[in-house]
PDB file of N, CA, C, O and CB in Angstrom:
ATOM      1  N   MET A   1      89.271  28.690 -71.306  1.00  0.00           N
ATOM      2  CA  MET A   1      89.349  28.320 -72.706  1.00  0.00           C
ATOM      3  C   MET A   1      88.420  29.192 -73.550  1.00  0.00           C
ATOM      4  O   MET A   1      88.717  29.492 -74.707  1.00  0.00           O
ATOM      5  CB  MET A   1      89.004  26.842 -72.883  1.00  0.00           C
ATOM      6  N   THR A   2      87.309  29.589 -72.970  1.00  0.00           N
ATOM      7  CA  THR A   2      86.380  30.451 -73.701  1.00  0.00           C
ATOM      8  C   THR A   2      87.040  31.779 -74.047  1.00  0.00           C
ATOM      9  O   THR A   2      86.849  32.314 -75.139  1.00  0.00           O
ATOM     10  CB  THR A   2      85.104  30.691 -72.879  1.00  0.00           C
ATOM     11  N   ILE A   3      87.809  32.299 -73.115  1.00  0.00           N
ATOM     12  CA  ILE A   3      88.496  33.571 -73.364  1.00  0.00           C
ATOM     13  C   ILE A   3      89.495  33.424 -74.502  1.00  0.00           C
ATOM     14  O   ILE A   3      89.668  34.343 -75.303  1.00  0.00           O
ATOM     15  CB  ILE A   3      89.210  34.064 -72.091  1.00  0.00           C
ATOM     16  N   VAL A   4      90.147  32.285 -74.575  1.00  0.00           N
ATOM     17  CA  VAL A   4      91.100  32.037 -75.658  1.00  0.00           C
ATOM     18  C   VAL A   4      90.381  32.029 -77.007  1.00  0.00           C
ATOM     19  O   VAL A   4      90.869  32.608 -77.978  1.00  0.00           O
ATOM     20  CB  VAL A   4      91.841  30.696 -75.436  1.00  0.00           C
ATOM     21  N   TYR A   5      89.210  31.367 -77.065  1.00  0.00           N
ATOM     22  CA  TYR A   5      88.448  31.345 -78.314  1.00  0.00           C
ATOM     23  C   TYR A   5      87.949  32.737 -78.691  1.00  0.00           C
ATOM     24  O   TYR A   5      87.930  33.087 -79.871  1.00  0.00           O
ATOM     25  CB  TYR A   5      87.267  30.385 -78.196  1.00  0.00           C
ATOM     26  N   VAL A   6      87.552  33.521 -77.717  1.00  0.00           N
ATOM     27  CA  VAL A   6      87.116  34.887 -78.008  1.00  0.00           C
ATOM     28  C   VAL A   6      88.283  35.697 -78.552  1.00  0.00           C
ATOM     29  O   VAL A   6      88.118  36.451 -79.511  1.00  0.00           O
ATOM     30  CB  VAL A   6      86.533  35.562 -76.744  1.00  0.00           C
ATOM     31  N   LEU A   7      89.455  35.552 -77.956  1.00  0.00           N
ATOM     32  CA  LEU A   7      90.635  36.265 -78.462  1.00  0.00           C
ATOM     33  C   LEU A   7      91.015  35.807 -79.863  1.00  0.00           C
ATOM     34  O   LEU A   7      91.331  36.630 -80.723  1.00  0.00           O
ATOM     35  CB  LEU A   7      91.817  36.066 -77.518  1.00  0.00           C
ATOM     36  N   PHE A   8      90.987  34.482 -80.100  1.00  0.00           N
ATOM     37  CA  PHE A   8      91.269  33.970 -81.446  1.00  0.00           C
ATOM     38  C   PHE A   8      90.249  34.509 -82.448  1.00  0.00           C
ATOM     39  O   PHE A   8      90.613  34.945 -83.541  1.00  0.00           O
ATOM     40  CB  PHE A   8      91.258  32.423 -81.453  1.00  0.00           C
ATOM     41  N   GLY A   9      88.994  34.476 -82.075  1.00  0.00           N
ATOM     42  CA  GLY A   9      87.943  34.950 -82.974  1.00  0.00           C
ATOM     43  C   GLY A   9      88.067  36.428 -83.283  1.00  0.00           C
ATOM     44  O   GLY A   9      87.920  36.839 -84.434  1.00  0.00           O
ATOM     45  N   PHE A  10      88.336  37.230 -82.264  1.00  0.00           N
ATOM     46  CA  PHE A  10      88.486  38.663 -82.481  1.00  0.00           C
ATOM     47  C   PHE A  10      89.699  38.966 -83.354  1.00  0.00           C
ATOM     48  O   PHE A  10      89.629  39.789 -84.267  1.00  0.00           O
ATOM     49  CB  PHE A  10      88.607  39.390 -81.145  1.00  0.00           C
ATOM     50  N   THR A  11      90.802  38.299 -83.067  1.00  0.00           N
ATOM     51  CA  THR A  11      92.014  38.485 -83.877  1.00  0.00           C
ATOM     52  C   THR A  11      91.769  38.055 -85.314  1.00  0.00           C
ATOM     53  O   THR A  11      92.188  38.729 -86.255  1.00  0.00           O
ATOM     54  CB  THR A  11      93.195  37.693 -83.284  1.00  0.00           C
ATOM     55  N   TRP A  12      91.087  36.930 -85.475  1.00  0.00           N
ATOM     56  CA  TRP A  12      90.803  36.422 -86.816  1.00  0.00           C
ATOM     57  C   TRP A  12      89.905  37.390 -87.588  1.00  0.00           C
ATOM     58  O   TRP A  12      90.144  37.646 -88.769  1.00  0.00           O
ATOM     59  CB  TRP A  12      90.142  35.036 -86.735  1.00  0.00           C
ATOM     60  N   LEU A  13      88.875  37.930 -86.932  1.00  0.00           N
ATOM     61  CA  LEU A  13      88.004  38.889 -87.604  1.00  0.00           C
ATOM     62  C   LEU A  13      88.749  40.160 -87.982  1.00  0.00           C
ATOM     63  O   LEU A  13      88.502  40.737 -89.041  1.00  0.00           O
ATOM     64  CB  LEU A  13      86.820  39.230 -86.720  1.00  0.00           C
ATOM     65  N   LEU A  14      89.651  40.592 -87.126  1.00  0.00           N
ATOM     66  CA  LEU A  14      90.448  41.778 -87.424  1.00  0.00           C
ATOM     67  C   LEU A  14      91.332  41.544 -88.647  1.00  0.00           C
ATOM     68  O   LEU A  14      91.434  42.402 -89.524  1.00  0.00           O
ATOM     69  CB  LEU A  14      91.309  42.165 -86.214  1.00  0.00           C
ATOM     70  N   LEU A  15      91.968  40.374 -88.695  1.00  0.00           N
ATOM     71  CA  LEU A  15      92.815  40.050 -89.847  1.00  0.00           C
ATOM     72  C   LEU A  15      91.991  39.856 -91.118  1.00  0.00           C
ATOM     73  O   LEU A  15      92.425  40.231 -92.207  1.00  0.00           O
ATOM     74  CB  LEU A  15      93.633  38.791 -89.563  1.00  0.00           C
ATOM     75  N   LEU A  16      90.803  39.272 -90.978  1.00  0.00           N
ATOM     76  CA  LEU A  16      89.925  39.124 -92.145  1.00  0.00           C
ATOM     77  C   LEU A  16      89.524  40.486 -92.700  1.00  0.00           C
ATOM     78  O   LEU A  16      89.480  40.676 -93.915  1.00  0.00           O
ATOM     79  CB  LEU A  16      88.669  38.315 -91.775  1.00  0.00           C
ATOM     80  N   ALA A  17      89.235  41.425 -91.817  1.00  0.00           N
ATOM     81  CA  ALA A  17      88.845  42.756 -92.258  1.00  0.00           C
ATOM     82  C   ALA A  17      89.995  43.479 -92.952  1.00  0.00           C
ATOM     83  O   ALA A  17      89.781  44.219 -93.912  1.00  0.00           O
ATOM     84  CB  ALA A  17      88.354  43.575 -91.075  1.00  0.00           C
ATOM     85  N   CYS A  18      91.204  43.263 -92.467  1.00  0.00           N
ATOM     86  CA  CYS A  18      92.366  43.947 -93.064  1.00  0.00           C
ATOM     87  C   CYS A  18      92.749  43.380 -94.429  1.00  0.00           C
ATOM     88  O   CYS A  18      93.157  44.129 -95.317  1.00  0.00           O
ATOM     89  CB  CYS A  18      93.561  43.849 -92.128  1.00  0.00           C
ATOM     90  N   TYR A  19      92.621  42.070 -94.601  1.00  0.00           N
ATOM     91  CA  TYR A  19      93.102  41.421 -95.821  1.00  0.00           C
ATOM     92  C   TYR A  19      91.978  40.711 -96.574  1.00  0.00           C
ATOM     93  O   TYR A  19      92.199  39.630 -97.120  1.00  0.00           O
ATOM     94  CB  TYR A  19      94.203  40.425 -95.483  1.00  0.00           C
ATOM     95  N   TRP A  20      90.792  41.285 -96.617  1.00  0.00           N
ATOM     96  CA  TRP A  20      89.646  40.586 -97.181  1.00  0.00           C
ATOM     97  C   TRP A  20      89.771  40.330 -98.679  1.00  0.00           C
ATOM     98  O   TRP A  20      89.116  39.422 -99.189  1.00  0.00           O
ATOM     99  CB  TRP A  20      88.401  41.368 -96.914  1.00  0.00           C
ATOM    100  N   ARG A  21      90.570  41.079 -99.387  1.00  0.00           N
ATOM    101  CA  ARG A  21      90.719  40.864-100.830  1.00  0.00           C
ATOM    102  C   ARG A  21      91.629  39.684-101.159  1.00  0.00           C
ATOM    103  O   ARG A  21      91.541  39.132-102.256  1.00  0.00           O
ATOM    104  CB  ARG A  21      91.264  42.117-101.483  1.00  0.00           C
ATOM    105  N   ASP A  22      92.491  39.292-100.241  1.00  0.00           N
ATOM    106  CA  ASP A  22      93.472  38.243-100.502  1.00  0.00           C
ATOM    107  C   ASP A  22      93.147  36.911 -99.833  1.00  0.00           C
ATOM    108  O   ASP A  22      94.015  36.044 -99.735  1.00  0.00           O
ATOM    109  CB  ASP A  22      94.817  38.700-100.051  1.00  0.00           C
ATOM    110  N   LEU A  23      91.928  36.739 -99.379  1.00  0.00           N
ATOM    111  CA  LEU A  23      91.582  35.547 -98.608  1.00  0.00           C
ATOM    112  C   LEU A  23      91.347  34.330 -99.498  1.00  0.00           C
ATOM    113  O   LEU A  23      90.840  34.441-100.614  1.00  0.00           O
ATOM    114  CB  LEU A  23      90.349  35.812 -97.771  1.00  0.00           C
ATOM    115  N   LEU A  24      91.719  33.197 -98.985  1.00  0.00           N
ATOM    116  CA  LEU A  24      91.428  31.931 -99.629  1.00  0.00           C
ATOM    117  C   LEU A  24      90.183  31.335 -98.980  1.00  0.00           C
ATOM    118  O   LEU A  24      89.808  31.733 -97.878  1.00  0.00           O
ATOM    119  CB  LEU A  24      92.639  30.957 -99.528  1.00  0.00           C
ATOM    120  N   ARG A  25      89.556  30.406 -99.641  1.00  0.00           N
ATOM    121  CA  ARG A  25      88.341  29.795 -99.117  1.00  0.00           C
ATOM    122  C   ARG A  25      88.606  29.083 -97.783  1.00  0.00           C
ATOM    123  O   ARG A  25      87.755  29.090 -96.894  1.00  0.00           O
ATOM    124  CB  ARG A  25      87.766  28.807-100.138  1.00  0.00           C
ATOM    125  N   ILE A  26      89.772  28.478 -97.651  1.00  0.00           N
ATOM    126  CA  ILE A  26      90.064  27.745 -96.417  1.00  0.00           C
ATOM    127  C   ILE A  26      90.122  28.684 -95.215  1.00  0.00           C
ATOM    128  O   ILE A  26      89.870  28.252 -94.090  1.00  0.00           O
ATOM    129  CB  ILE A  26      91.387  26.984 -96.549  1.00  0.00           C
ATOM    130  N   GLN A  27      90.444  29.937 -95.426  1.00  0.00           N
ATOM    131  CA  GLN A  27      90.500  30.876 -94.314  1.00  0.00           C
ATOM    132  C   GLN A  27      89.106  31.175 -93.767  1.00  0.00           C
ATOM    133  O   GLN A  27      88.948  31.442 -92.576  1.00  0.00           O
ATOM    134  CB  GLN A  27      91.181  32.169 -94.750  1.00  0.00           C
ATOM    135  N   TYR A  28      88.106  31.130 -94.626  1.00  0.00           N
ATOM    136  CA  TYR A  28      86.734  31.266 -94.144  1.00  0.00           C
ATOM    137  C   TYR A  28      86.353  30.050 -93.292  1.00  0.00           C
ATOM    138  O   TYR A  28      85.686  30.185 -92.266  1.00  0.00           O
ATOM    139  CB  TYR A  28      85.751  31.427 -95.334  1.00  0.00           C
ATOM    140  N   TYR A  29      86.780  28.872 -93.727  1.00  0.00           N
ATOM    141  CA  TYR A  29      86.482  27.664 -92.959  1.00  0.00           C
ATOM    142  C   TYR A  29      87.206  27.660 -91.617  1.00  0.00           C
ATOM    143  O   TYR A  29      86.677  27.154 -90.628  1.00  0.00           O
ATOM    144  CB  TYR A  29      86.864  26.421 -93.759  1.00  0.00           C
ATOM    145  N   MET A  30      88.399  28.216 -91.580  1.00  0.00           N
ATOM    146  CA  MET A  30      89.116  28.314 -90.308  1.00  0.00           C
ATOM    147  C   MET A  30      88.367  29.232 -89.344  1.00  0.00           C
ATOM    148  O   MET A  30      88.306  28.957 -88.145  1.00  0.00           O
ATOM    149  CB  MET A  30      90.553  28.830 -90.532  1.00  0.00           C
ATOM    150  N   GLY A  31      87.811  30.300 -89.851  1.00  0.00           N
ATOM    151  CA  GLY A  31      86.993  31.184 -89.032  1.00  0.00           C
ATOM    152  C   GLY A  31      85.750  30.474 -88.519  1.00  0.00           C
ATOM    153  O   GLY A  31      85.323  30.698 -87.386  1.00  0.00           O
ATOM    154  N   LEU A  32      85.171  29.617 -89.355  1.00  0.00           N
ATOM    155  CA  LEU A  32      84.003  28.843 -88.940  1.00  0.00           C
ATOM    156  C   LEU A  32      84.358  27.866 -87.824  1.00  0.00           C
ATOM    157  O   LEU A  32      83.571  27.677 -86.897  1.00  0.00           O
ATOM    158  CB  LEU A  32      83.413  28.086 -90.133  1.00  0.00           C
ATOM    159  N   VAL A  33      85.518  27.250 -87.900  1.00  0.00           N
ATOM    160  CA  VAL A  33      85.960  26.325 -86.848  1.00  0.00           C
ATOM    161  C   VAL A  33      86.168  27.071 -85.534  1.00  0.00           C
ATOM    162  O   VAL A  33      85.809  26.564 -84.471  1.00  0.00           O
ATOM    163  CB  VAL A  33      87.265  25.606 -87.265  1.00  0.00           C
ATOM    164  N   ILE A  34      86.739  28.258 -85.596  1.00  0.00           N
ATOM    165  CA  ILE A  34      86.914  29.061 -84.387  1.00  0.00           C
ATOM    166  C   ILE A  34      85.543  29.407 -83.793  1.00  0.00           C
ATOM    167  O   ILE A  34      85.361  29.333 -82.577  1.00  0.00           O
ATOM    168  CB  ILE A  34      87.719  30.358 -84.699  1.00  0.00           C
ATOM    169  N   LEU A  35      84.589  29.778 -84.632  1.00  0.00           N
ATOM    170  CA  LEU A  35      83.248  30.103 -84.161  1.00  0.00           C
ATOM    171  C   LEU A  35      82.567  28.895 -83.527  1.00  0.00           C
ATOM    172  O   LEU A  35      81.936  29.025 -82.477  1.00  0.00           O
ATOM    173  CB  LEU A  35      82.401  30.632 -85.308  1.00  0.00           C
ATOM    174  N   LEU A  36      82.685  27.727 -84.145  1.00  0.00           N
ATOM    175  CA  LEU A  36      82.079  26.524 -83.576  1.00  0.00           C
ATOM    176  C   LEU A  36      82.729  26.144 -82.252  1.00  0.00           C
ATOM    177  O   LEU A  36      82.039  25.705 -81.332  1.00  0.00           O
ATOM    178  CB  LEU A  36      82.187  25.363 -84.559  1.00  0.00           C
ATOM    179  N   GLY A  37      84.039  26.307 -82.141  1.00  0.00           N
ATOM    180  CA  GLY A  37      84.713  26.048 -80.871  1.00  0.00           C
ATOM    181  C   GLY A  37      84.237  26.993 -79.785  1.00  0.00           C
ATOM    182  O   GLY A  37      84.058  26.587 -78.637  1.00  0.00           O
ATOM    183  N   LEU A  38      84.032  28.249 -80.141  1.00  0.00           N
ATOM    184  CA  LEU A  38      83.524  29.215 -79.184  1.00  0.00           C
ATOM    185  C   LEU A  38      82.117  28.843 -78.735  1.00  0.00           C
ATOM    186  O   LEU A  38      81.815  28.897 -77.543  1.00  0.00           O
ATOM    187  CB  LEU A  38      83.535  30.617 -79.784  1.00  0.00           C
ATOM    188  N   LEU A  39      81.260  28.468 -79.671  1.00  0.00           N
ATOM    189  CA  LEU A  39      79.897  28.062 -79.311  1.00  0.00           C
ATOM    190  C   LEU A  39      79.892  26.834 -78.412  1.00  0.00           C
ATOM    191  O   LEU A  39      79.103  26.754 -77.471  1.00  0.00           O
ATOM    192  CB  LEU A  39      79.080  27.784 -80.566  1.00  0.00           C
ATOM    193  N   GLU A  40      80.765  25.882 -78.698  1.00  0.00           N
ATOM    194  CA  GLU A  40      80.848  24.688 -77.867  1.00  0.00           C
ATOM    195  C   GLU A  40      81.222  25.051 -76.433  1.00  0.00           C
ATOM    196  O   GLU A  40      80.619  24.548 -75.485  1.00  0.00           O
ATOM    197  CB  GLU A  40      81.866  23.702 -78.448  1.00  0.00           C
ATOM    198  N   LYS A  41      82.205  25.913 -76.277  1.00  0.00           N
ATOM    199  CA  LYS A  41      82.625  26.311 -74.939  1.00  0.00           C
ATOM    200  C   LYS A  41      81.543  27.107 -74.220  1.00  0.00           C
ATOM    201  O   LYS A  41      81.403  26.993 -73.002  1.00  0.00           O
ATOM    202  CB  LYS A  41      83.903  27.128 -75.013  1.00  0.00           C
ATOM    203  N   VAL A  42      80.788  27.898 -74.943  1.00  0.00           N
ATOM    204  CA  VAL A  42      79.680  28.638 -74.324  1.00  0.00           C
ATOM    205  C   VAL A  42      78.620  27.679 -73.817  1.00  0.00           C
ATOM    206  O   VAL A  42      78.095  27.870 -72.720  1.00  0.00           O
ATOM    207  CB  VAL A  42      79.058  29.632 -75.322  1.00  0.00           C
ATOM    208  N   PHE A  43      78.290  26.645 -74.595  1.00  0.00           N
ATOM    209  CA  PHE A  43      77.302  25.652 -74.149  1.00  0.00           C
ATOM    210  C   PHE A  43      77.816  24.878 -72.937  1.00  0.00           C
ATOM    211  O   PHE A  43      77.059  24.632 -71.997  1.00  0.00           O
ATOM    212  CB  PHE A  43      76.963  24.675 -75.294  1.00  0.00           C
ATOM    213  N   TYR A  44      79.072  24.499 -72.947  1.00  0.00           N
ATOM    214  CA  TYR A  44      79.635  23.794 -71.794  1.00  0.00           C
ATOM    215  C   TYR A  44      79.636  24.687 -70.554  1.00  0.00           C
ATOM    216  O   TYR A  44      79.321  24.229 -69.455  1.00  0.00           O
ATOM    217  CB  TYR A  44      81.064  23.317 -72.103  1.00  0.00           C
ATOM    218  N   TYR A  45      79.985  25.942 -70.728  1.00  0.00           N
ATOM    219  CA  TYR A  45      79.967  26.867 -69.597  1.00  0.00           C
ATOM    220  C   TYR A  45      78.553  27.004 -69.037  1.00  0.00           C
ATOM    221  O   TYR A  45      78.360  27.029 -67.822  1.00  0.00           O
ATOM    222  CB  TYR A  45      80.510  28.244 -70.018  1.00  0.00           C
ATOM    223  N   SER A  46      77.570  27.092 -69.925  1.00  0.00           N
ATOM    224  CA  SER A  46      76.175  27.178 -69.500  1.00  0.00           C
ATOM    225  C   SER A  46      75.766  25.935 -68.718  1.00  0.00           C
ATOM    226  O   SER A  46      75.084  26.034 -67.698  1.00  0.00           O
ATOM    227  CB  SER A  46      75.257  27.364 -70.713  1.00  0.00           C
ATOM    228  N   GLU A  47      76.179  24.774 -69.194  1.00  0.00           N
ATOM    229  CA  GLU A  47      75.853  23.516 -68.501  1.00  0.00           C
ATOM    230  C   GLU A  47      76.518  23.471 -67.123  1.00  0.00           C
ATOM    231  O   GLU A  47      75.875  23.099 -66.142  1.00  0.00           O
ATOM    232  CB  GLU A  47      76.299  22.296 -69.349  1.00  0.00           C
ATOM    233  N   TYR A  48      77.773  23.839 -67.042  1.00  0.00           N
ATOM    234  CA  TYR A  48      78.474  23.827 -65.756  1.00  0.00           C
ATOM    235  C   TYR A  48      77.861  24.831 -64.781  1.00  0.00           C
ATOM    236  O   TYR A  48      77.773  24.561 -63.583  1.00  0.00           O
ATOM    237  CB  TYR A  48      79.962  24.135 -65.959  1.00  0.00           C
ATOM    238  N   GLU A  49      77.445  25.975 -65.286  1.00  0.00           N
ATOM    239  CA  GLU A  49      76.792  26.971 -64.442  1.00  0.00           C
ATOM    240  C   GLU A  49      75.473  26.426 -63.892  1.00  0.00           C
ATOM    241  O   GLU A  49      75.144  26.642 -62.725  1.00  0.00           O
ATOM    242  CB  GLU A  49      76.547  28.271 -65.234  1.00  0.00           C
ATOM    243  N   HIS A  50      74.726  25.724 -64.732  1.00  0.00           N
ATOM    244  CA  HIS A  50      73.457  25.128 -64.300  1.00  0.00           C
ATOM    245  C   HIS A  50      73.694  24.053 -63.236  1.00  0.00           C
ATOM    246  O   HIS A  50      72.966  23.995 -62.246  1.00  0.00           O
ATOM    247  CB  HIS A  50      72.706  24.523 -65.507  1.00  0.00           C
ATOM    248  N   VAL A  51      74.693  23.216 -63.429  1.00  0.00           N
ATOM    249  CA  VAL A  51      75.010  22.169 -62.452  1.00  0.00           C
ATOM    250  C   VAL A  51      75.461  22.809 -61.138  1.00  0.00           C
ATOM    251  O   VAL A  51      75.120  22.322 -60.060  1.00  0.00           O
ATOM    252  CB  VAL A  51      76.112  21.213 -63.002  1.00  0.00           C
ATOM    253  N   ASP A  52      76.219  23.888 -61.224  1.00  0.00           N
ATOM    254  CA  ASP A  52      76.695  24.550 -60.019  1.00  0.00           C
ATOM    255  C   ASP A  52      75.533  25.141 -59.211  1.00  0.00           C
ATOM    256  O   ASP A  52      75.532  25.080 -57.981  1.00  0.00           O
ATOM    257  CB  ASP A  52      77.697  25.648 -60.384  1.00  0.00           C
ATOM    258  N   LYS A  53      74.557  25.704 -59.900  1.00  0.00           N
ATOM    259  CA  LYS A  53      73.428  26.322 -59.202  1.00  0.00           C
ATOM    260  C   LYS A  53      72.412  25.310 -58.693  1.00  0.00           C
ATOM    261  O   LYS A  53      71.909  25.444 -57.577  1.00  0.00           O
ATOM    262  CB  LYS A  53      72.742  27.299 -60.114  1.00  0.00           C
ATOM    263  N   ASN A  54      72.101  24.285 -59.511  1.00  0.00           N
ATOM    264  CA  ASN A  54      71.011  23.373 -59.189  1.00  0.00           C
ATOM    265  C   ASN A  54      71.464  22.008 -58.694  1.00  0.00           C
ATOM    266  O   ASN A  54      70.675  21.284 -58.087  1.00  0.00           O
ATOM    267  CB  ASN A  54      70.154  23.194 -60.382  1.00  0.00           C
ATOM    268  N   GLY A  55      72.699  21.647 -58.936  1.00  0.00           N
ATOM    269  CA  GLY A  55      73.199  20.363 -58.477  1.00  0.00           C
ATOM    270  C   GLY A  55      72.843  19.186 -59.358  1.00  0.00           C
ATOM    271  O   GLY A  55      73.127  18.044 -58.997  1.00  0.00           O
ATOM    272  N   GLU A  56      72.232  19.430 -60.498  1.00  0.00           N
ATOM    273  CA  GLU A  56      71.888  18.343 -61.429  1.00  0.00           C
ATOM    274  C   GLU A  56      72.005  18.843 -62.865  1.00  0.00           C
ATOM    275  O   GLU A  56      71.918  20.041 -63.134  1.00  0.00           O
ATOM    276  CB  GLU A  56      70.449  17.806 -61.155  1.00  0.00           C
ATOM    277  N   THR A  57      72.202  17.901 -63.772  1.00  0.00           N
ATOM    278  CA  THR A  57      72.350  18.275 -65.180  1.00  0.00           C
ATOM    279  C   THR A  57      70.987  18.479 -65.815  1.00  0.00           C
ATOM    280  O   THR A  57      69.967  18.008 -65.312  1.00  0.00           O
ATOM    281  CB  THR A  57      73.143  17.204 -65.951  1.00  0.00           C
ATOM    282  N   SER A  58      70.996  19.182 -66.919  1.00  0.00           N
ATOM    283  CA  SER A  58      69.770  19.448 -67.659  1.00  0.00           C
ATOM    284  C   SER A  58      69.913  18.854 -69.052  1.00  0.00           C
ATOM    285  O   SER A  58      70.871  19.152 -69.766  1.00  0.00           O
ATOM    286  CB  SER A  58      69.468  20.978 -67.729  1.00  0.00           C
ATOM    287  N   LYS A  59      68.968  18.020 -69.432  1.00  0.00           N
ATOM    288  CA  LYS A  59      69.023  17.400 -70.771  1.00  0.00           C
ATOM    289  C   LYS A  59      68.889  18.445 -71.870  1.00  0.00           C
ATOM    290  O   LYS A  59      69.489  18.297 -72.934  1.00  0.00           O
ATOM    291  CB  LYS A  59      67.915  16.343 -70.923  1.00  0.00           C
ATOM    292  N   SER A  60      68.119  19.489 -71.635  1.00  0.00           N
ATOM    293  CA  SER A  60      67.940  20.506 -72.674  1.00  0.00           C
ATOM    294  C   SER A  60      69.228  21.295 -72.921  1.00  0.00           C
ATOM    295  O   SER A  60      69.441  21.795 -74.025  1.00  0.00           O
ATOM    296  CB  SER A  60      66.810  21.463 -72.285  1.00  0.00           C
ATOM    297  N   LYS A  61      70.080  21.410 -71.915  1.00  0.00           N
ATOM    298  CA  LYS A  61      71.345  22.110 -72.108  1.00  0.00           C
ATOM    299  C   LYS A  61      72.416  21.198 -72.695  1.00  0.00           C
ATOM    300  O   LYS A  61      73.380  21.687 -73.284  1.00  0.00           O
ATOM    301  CB  LYS A  61      71.826  22.687 -70.791  1.00  0.00           C
ATOM    302  N   GLN A  62      72.268  19.902 -72.547  1.00  0.00           N
ATOM    303  CA  GLN A  62      73.250  18.963 -73.100  1.00  0.00           C
ATOM    304  C   GLN A  62      72.980  18.671 -74.577  1.00  0.00           C
ATOM    305  O   GLN A  62      73.896  18.276 -75.298  1.00  0.00           O
ATOM    306  CB  GLN A  62      73.239  17.655 -72.300  1.00  0.00           C
ATOM    307  N   LEU A  63      71.761  18.855 -75.033  1.00  0.00           N
ATOM    308  CA  LEU A  63      71.396  18.500 -76.398  1.00  0.00           C
ATOM    309  C   LEU A  63      72.158  19.283 -77.474  1.00  0.00           C
ATOM    310  O   LEU A  63      72.618  18.662 -78.431  1.00  0.00           O
ATOM    311  CB  LEU A  63      69.932  18.709 -76.583  1.00  0.00           C
ATOM    312  N   PRO A  64      72.318  20.603 -77.375  1.00  0.00           N
ATOM    313  CA  PRO A  64      72.979  21.328 -78.473  1.00  0.00           C
ATOM    314  C   PRO A  64      74.470  21.029 -78.625  1.00  0.00           C
ATOM    315  O   PRO A  64      75.018  21.231 -79.708  1.00  0.00           O
ATOM    316  CB  PRO A  64      72.804  22.797 -78.268  1.00  0.00           C
ATOM    317  N   ILE A  65      75.130  20.562 -77.591  1.00  0.00           N
ATOM    318  CA  ILE A  65      76.578  20.366 -77.659  1.00  0.00           C
ATOM    319  C   ILE A  65      76.972  19.333 -78.724  1.00  0.00           C
ATOM    320  O   ILE A  65      77.827  19.642 -79.554  1.00  0.00           O
ATOM    321  CB  ILE A  65      77.106  19.929 -76.295  1.00  0.00           C
ATOM    322  N   PRO A  66      76.393  18.124 -78.743  1.00  0.00           N
ATOM    323  CA  PRO A  66      76.788  17.185 -79.806  1.00  0.00           C
ATOM    324  C   PRO A  66      76.326  17.626 -81.204  1.00  0.00           C
ATOM    325  O   PRO A  66      76.903  17.199 -82.204  1.00  0.00           O
ATOM    326  CB  PRO A  66      76.224  15.806 -79.503  1.00  0.00           C
ATOM    327  N   LEU A  67      75.317  18.455 -81.278  1.00  0.00           N
ATOM    328  CA  LEU A  67      74.847  18.921 -82.576  1.00  0.00           C
ATOM    329  C   LEU A  67      75.844  19.851 -83.253  1.00  0.00           C
ATOM    330  O   LEU A  67      75.769  20.061 -84.463  1.00  0.00           O
ATOM    331  CB  LEU A  67      73.520  19.622 -82.423  1.00  0.00           C
ATOM    332  N   LEU A  68      76.779  20.412 -82.485  1.00  0.00           N
ATOM    333  CA  LEU A  68      77.797  21.285 -83.073  1.00  0.00           C
ATOM    334  C   LEU A  68      78.827  20.483 -83.882  1.00  0.00           C
ATOM    335  O   LEU A  68      79.501  21.038 -84.750  1.00  0.00           O
ATOM    336  CB  LEU A  68      78.505  22.088 -81.969  1.00  0.00           C
ATOM    337  N   TYR A  69      78.946  19.211 -83.607  1.00  0.00           N
ATOM    338  CA  TYR A  69      79.928  18.407 -84.316  1.00  0.00           C
ATOM    339  C   TYR A  69      79.362  18.044 -85.628  1.00  0.00           C
ATOM    340  O   TYR A  69      80.016  17.359 -86.414  1.00  0.00           O
ATOM    341  CB  TYR A  69      80.327  17.162 -83.536  1.00  0.00           C
TER     342      TYR A  69
END
């Protein structure tokens, strides 16, 4: 899923760069939602990687995830 968000984000940035004069405000917010989704998946991936290596969860890695909402 992280790869999908990276592809969406890259495509969105490319389209923003091409049509920056014709953008509506909502299109900036859509880019922000894509960025927040990417950050959420990065935090989840980090947490899963930590659990895989250590066998237990880390409270410090779980804290930023709900703050993204």
